[in-house]
Every structure is written in structure tokens, then in C-alpha cells.
Backbone as JSON Lines, residues from 0, in Angstrom:
{"i":0,"aa":"M","n":[-31.13,49.76,46.12],"ca":[-29.69,49.63,46.21],"c":[-29.07,50.58,45.19]}
{"i":1,"aa":"H","n":[-27.94,51.12,45.49],"ca":[-27.27,52.07,44.62],"c":[-26.72,51.37,43.38]}
{"i":2,"aa":"T","n":[-26.9,51.99,42.22],"ca":[-26.48,51.41,40.96],"c":[-24.99,51.06,40.94]}
{"i":3,"aa":"D","n":[-24.16,51.94,41.48],"ca":[-22.71,51.66,41.49],"c":[-22.4,50.36,42.23]}
{"i":4,"aa":"K","n":[-23.11,50.1,43.3],"ca":[-22.91,48.87,44.07],"c":[-23.33,47.65,43.24]}
{"i":5,"aa":"L","n":[-24.45,47.77,42.53],"ca":[-24.91,46.66,41.69],"c":[-23.92,46.38,40.57]}
{"i":6,"aa":"V","n":[-23.41,47.44,39.96],"ca":[-22.42,47.27,38.89],"c":[-21.17,46.6,39.44]}
{"i":7,"aa":"H","n":[-20.73,47.03,40.61],"ca":[-19.55,46.44,41.24],"c":[-19.78,44.94,41.49]}
{"i":8,"aa":"M","n":[-20.93,44.61,42.04],"ca":[-21.24,43.2,42.32],"c":[-21.31,42.39,41.03]}
{"i":9,"aa":"A","n":[-21.95,42.94,40.0],"ca":[-22.06,42.24,38.71],"c":[-20.67,42.02,38.11]}
{"i":10,"aa":"N","n":[-19.8,43.01,38.24],"ca":[-18.44,42.88,37.72],"c":[-17.65,41.82,38.48]}
{"i":11,"aa":"Q","n":[-17.88,41.69,39.77],"ca":[-17.22,40.63,40.53],"c":[-17.64,39.26,40.01]}
{"i":12,"aa":"I","n":[-18.92,39.11,39.74],"ca":[-19.43,37.85,39.19],"c":[-18.79,37.62,37.82]}
{"i":13,"aa":"G","n":[-18.76,38.66,37.01],"ca":[-18.17,38.56,35.68],"c":[-16.7,38.17,35.72]}
{"i":14,"aa":"T","n":[-15.96,38.73,36.66],"ca":[-14.54,38.41,36.79],"c":[-14.35,36.93,37.1]}
{"i":15,"aa":"F","n":[-15.19,36.4,37.95],"ca":[-15.1,34.96,38.27],"c":[-15.35,34.11,37.02]}
{"i":16,"aa":"F","n":[-16.44,34.39,36.32],"ca":[-16.82,33.56,35.18],"c":[-15.97,33.82,33.94]}
{"i":17,"aa":"E","n":[-15.32,34.96,33.87],"ca":[-14.5,35.32,32.71],"c":[-13.34,34.34,32.52]}
{"i":18,"aa":"A","n":[-12.92,33.7,33.6],"ca":[-11.79,32.75,33.53],"c":[-12.18,31.43,32.87]}
{"i":19,"aa":"M","n":[-13.44,31.2,32.66],"ca":[-13.89,29.94,32.05],"c":[-13.47,29.9,30.58]}
{"i":20,"aa":"P","n":[-13.01,28.76,30.09],"ca":[-12.59,28.68,28.69],"c":[-13.74,28.74,27.69]}
{"i":21,"aa":"D","n":[-14.92,28.31,28.09],"ca":[-16.1,28.31,27.2],"c":[-16.9,29.58,27.45]}
{"i":22,"aa":"R","n":[-16.85,30.51,26.49],"ca":[-17.5,31.81,26.69],"c":[-19.01,31.68,26.86]}
{"i":23,"aa":"A","n":[-19.63,30.84,26.07],"ca":[-21.08,30.65,26.18],"c":[-21.46,30.14,27.57]}
{"i":24,"aa":"E","n":[-20.66,29.24,28.09],"ca":[-20.91,28.72,29.43],"c":[-20.7,29.82,30.48]}
{"i":25,"aa":"A","n":[-19.72,30.67,30.26],"ca":[-19.47,31.78,31.18],"c":[-20.64,32.76,31.17]}
{"i":26,"aa":"L","n":[-21.13,33.11,29.99],"ca":[-22.26,34.03,29.89],"c":[-23.49,33.46,30.59]}
{"i":27,"aa":"D","n":[-23.74,32.18,30.37],"ca":[-24.87,31.52,31.02],"c":[-24.67,31.49,32.53]}
{"i":28,"aa":"G","n":[-23.45,31.25,32.97],"ca":[-23.15,31.22,34.41],"c":[-23.4,32.55,35.08]}
{"i":29,"aa":"I","n":[-23.02,33.63,34.41],"ca":[-23.28,34.97,34.95],"c":[-24.78,35.19,35.1]}
{"i":30,"aa":"A","n":[-25.5,34.89,34.04],"ca":[-26.96,35.09,34.06],"c":[-27.62,34.23,35.14]}
{"i":31,"aa":"Q","n":[-27.22,32.97,35.23],"ca":[-27.81,32.07,36.22],"c":[-27.52,32.55,37.65]}
{"i":32,"aa":"H","n":[-26.32,33.02,37.87],"ca":[-25.96,33.51,39.21],"c":[-26.83,34.72,39.58]}
{"i":33,"aa":"I","n":[-26.96,35.65,38.66],"ca":[-27.76,36.85,38.93],"c":[-29.22,36.46,39.13]}
{"i":34,"aa":"K","n":[-29.73,35.55,38.34],"ca":[-31.13,35.12,38.49],"c":[-31.36,34.44,39.84]}
{"i":35,"aa":"K","n":[-30.41,33.62,40.23],"ca":[-30.57,32.82,41.45],"c":[-30.39,33.65,42.72]}
{"i":36,"aa":"F","n":[-29.45,34.56,42.72],"ca":[-29.08,35.24,43.97],"c":[-29.5,36.7,44.07]}
{"i":37,"aa":"W","n":[-29.95,37.31,43.01],"ca":[-30.39,38.71,43.05],"c":[-31.91,38.76,43.04]}
{"i":38,"aa":"D","n":[-32.46,39.62,43.87],"ca":[-33.92,39.73,43.85],"c":[-34.34,40.56,42.63]}
{"i":39,"aa":"P","n":[-35.62,40.45,42.24],"ca":[-36.09,41.13,41.03],"c":[-35.84,42.64,41.03]}
{"i":40,"aa":"R","n":[-35.92,43.29,42.18],"ca":[-35.67,44.74,42.24],"c":[-34.24,45.06,41.83]}
{"i":41,"aa":"M","n":[-33.3,44.25,42.27],"ca":[-31.89,44.47,41.93],"c":[-31.69,44.29,40.42]}
{"i":42,"aa":"R","n":[-32.31,43.26,39.86],"ca":[-32.17,43.02,38.42],"c":[-32.8,44.15,37.62]}
{"i":43,"aa":"R","n":[-33.98,44.61,38.03],"ca":[-34.64,45.72,37.33],"c":[-33.78,46.98,37.37]}
{"i":44,"aa":"E","n":[-33.21,47.27,38.52],"ca":[-32.38,48.46,38.66],"c":[-31.13,48.36,37.78]}
{"i":45,"aa":"L","n":[-30.52,47.19,37.72],"ca":[-29.34,47.01,36.88],"c":[-29.71,47.17,35.41]}
{"i":46,"aa":"F","n":[-30.83,46.61,34.98],"ca":[-31.26,46.77,33.59],"c":[-31.64,48.21,33.27]}
{"i":47,"aa":"A","n":[-32.25,48.91,34.21],"ca":[-32.57,50.32,33.99],"c":[-31.29,51.12,33.8]}
{"i":48,"aa":"A","n":[-30.28,50.83,34.59],"ca":[-28.99,51.51,34.45],"c":[-28.33,51.15,33.12]}
{"i":49,"aa":"L","n":[-28.44,49.89,32.72],"ca":[-27.88,49.45,31.45],"c":[-28.57,50.18,30.29]}
{"i":50,"aa":"D","n":[-29.89,50.28,30.34],"ca":[-30.66,50.95,29.29],"c":[-30.36,52.45,29.23]}
{"i":51,"aa":"A","n":[-30.11,53.05,30.37],"ca":[-29.82,54.49,30.44],"c":[-28.33,54.77,30.24]}
{"i":52,"aa":"D","n":[-27.57,53.71,29.99],"ca":[-26.11,53.79,29.84],"c":[-25.44,54.35,31.09]}
{"i":53,"aa":"A","n":[-26.1,54.18,32.22],"ca":[-25.52,54.6,33.49],"c":[-24.61,53.52,34.05]}
{"i":54,"aa":"A","n":[-24.59,52.38,33.4],"ca":[-23.76,51.26,33.85],"c":[-22.58,51.1,32.9]}
{"i":55,"aa":"A","n":[-21.98,52.2,32.51],"ca":[-20.89,52.19,31.54],"c":[-19.67,51.44,32.04]}
{"i":56,"aa":"T","n":[-19.56,51.25,33.34],"ca":[-18.39,50.57,33.88],"c":[-18.57,49.05,33.98]}
{"i":57,"aa":"L","n":[-19.67,48.54,33.44],"ca":[-19.85,47.09,33.41],"c":[-18.79,46.45,32.52]}
{"i":58,"aa":"L","n":[-18.26,45.35,32.97],"ca":[-17.33,44.59,32.14],"c":[-18.04,44.13,30.87]}
{"i":59,"aa":"P","n":[-17.34,44.06,29.74],"ca":[-17.99,43.62,28.5],"c":[-18.67,42.26,28.62]}
{"i":60,"aa":"I","n":[-18.08,41.33,29.35],"ca":[-18.69,40.0,29.49],"c":[-20.0,40.08,30.28]}
{"i":61,"aa":"V","n":[-20.08,40.96,31.25],"ca":[-21.3,41.13,32.03],"c":[-22.38,41.77,31.17]}
{"i":62,"aa":"R","n":[-22.0,42.8,30.44],"ca":[-22.95,43.47,29.54],"c":[-23.51,42.46,28.53]}
{"i":63,"aa":"E","n":[-22.63,41.64,27.95],"ca":[-23.05,40.64,26.98],"c":[-23.99,39.61,27.61]}
{"i":64,"aa":"A","n":[-23.68,39.2,28.82],"ca":[-24.54,38.22,29.5],"c":[-25.91,38.81,29.8]}
{"i":65,"aa":"L","n":[-25.95,40.06,30.24],"ca":[-27.23,40.7,30.54],"c":[-28.06,40.88,29.28]}
{"i":66,"aa":"E","n":[-27.41,41.35,28.23],"ca":[-28.15,41.58,26.98],"c":[-28.62,40.27,26.36]}
{"i":67,"aa":"G","n":[-27.81,39.23,26.44],"ca":[-28.16,37.95,25.84],"c":[-29.17,37.13,26.63]}
{"i":68,"aa":"H","n":[-29.31,37.43,27.92],"ca":[-30.22,36.66,28.77],"c":[-31.31,37.56,29.38]}
{"i":69,"aa":"R","n":[-31.59,38.65,28.74],"ca":[-32.51,39.64,29.29],"c":[-33.87,39.05,29.65]}
{"i":70,"aa":"Q","n":[-34.48,38.31,28.73],"ca":[-35.81,37.76,29.01],"c":[-35.77,36.78,30.17]}
{"i":71,"aa":"Q","n":[-34.75,35.98,30.23],"ca":[-34.6,35.01,31.3],"c":[-34.46,35.71,32.67]}
{"i":72,"aa":"L","n":[-33.83,36.86,32.69],"ca":[-33.58,37.58,33.94],"c":[-34.72,38.52,34.34]}
{"i":73,"aa":"A","n":[-35.63,38.79,33.41],"ca":[-36.73,39.74,33.7],"c":[-37.73,39.15,34.67]}
């Protein structure tokens, strides 16, 4: 899948969870959604883009969720 599409999808998830008043719960919600609904190839590609800084358009909350839950999502 194209990285831009993955970033767009991740940002949509982030936008939904960003409205939650509890930031920790929002970060966990983003990670859980990606773990539950994205296949491992999609997650690997998103992390590769994140590591290569090719995912510069990720929302800060999504970036924080990915970095904070990396082992759980691997």
C-alpha cells in the first residue's frame, strides 16, 4: 500500500481519537485501532516511513501513539 494512503488513514484515526479528553486513553485508542484493523504489512510500512521521516505529515498525536506503542504494534 502506498505510504501516503497509510498516513492519511492513520491521520483519520488520530483525528477521531484526538477529541477525547484523556490523552493517554486517546493514544492507546489509536494504537489499539491500528493493531486490530491493520495487517502487519501495513504497520511495518508505516513504521518504515516514520523511521525514514517520510511520514512527516503524520499528526503529532498519531506520531506519539506510534512511538509510544511501537513494541505492541510490531
